[in-house]
N, C-alpha and C positions, 0 to 999 in steps of 0.2 A: 553615258557608254564609254567612254574614255578611262574613265577608274574602273571599272568592272574589269576592263582587257587588261589595264597594264597590272592589277591585281592579278588575274591569270596568267599572265607574262611573269610576275616574279615567284608564282607558288612555283613553276614548273620549271625557267628558266635561271631565276635567282634574280635579288633588286638588280645586281650591277644592270644587267643588260637591260632590264626594265627603261632603264636613264640613258639609253645606247643612239645614236641616230638610225640605228636601223630596226628597230621595235617601235620608235615613234614616225617611223615611214610606215609601218603597217597601219597606221590608224592613223593616216592620213582621212581620208576619208569621213572619216569620225568627226576631226577638225573643223574640216569644209564645213558637215551637218552642223555644226554648233552656232554658225555666223546670221541663220535668222533667227534664234530666239536670244541671242545675245545682242542682236541690232533692236528686237522690239524691248527686252529690259533697258537698253542706252536711250531709247523714244519715249519710253515712258518717262524714264527720273529727266528727262532733259522737259520734259511737255510737266512735271510736277514742279519742277525749278522754278520755271516761267511764269506757271500758277500764284504761285508762292511768292515770285519777285513783284509780278504786277499787285497782288494783294495788298504786299507790307508797301511798297516806296509810289505804287500811280493810282493808288485807292482814293477814294474821296474825302477832301479832307471835313471835320467835323465845325461847325463853325460853333463858334462858344456864346 
């Protein structure tokens, strides 16, 4: 949604305005809204990393 809002602002007011502090202040609500999905993605990646680490380095060793 942030990208769509920035695209609309760039089309109406120009690219330079889109990168200014005033334009980004208007999108502050969307930036806070992204915290939940971003946190879920980070926790999922950490879970995959821990699982991979445990299976690679902490798994049972085969006795030959």
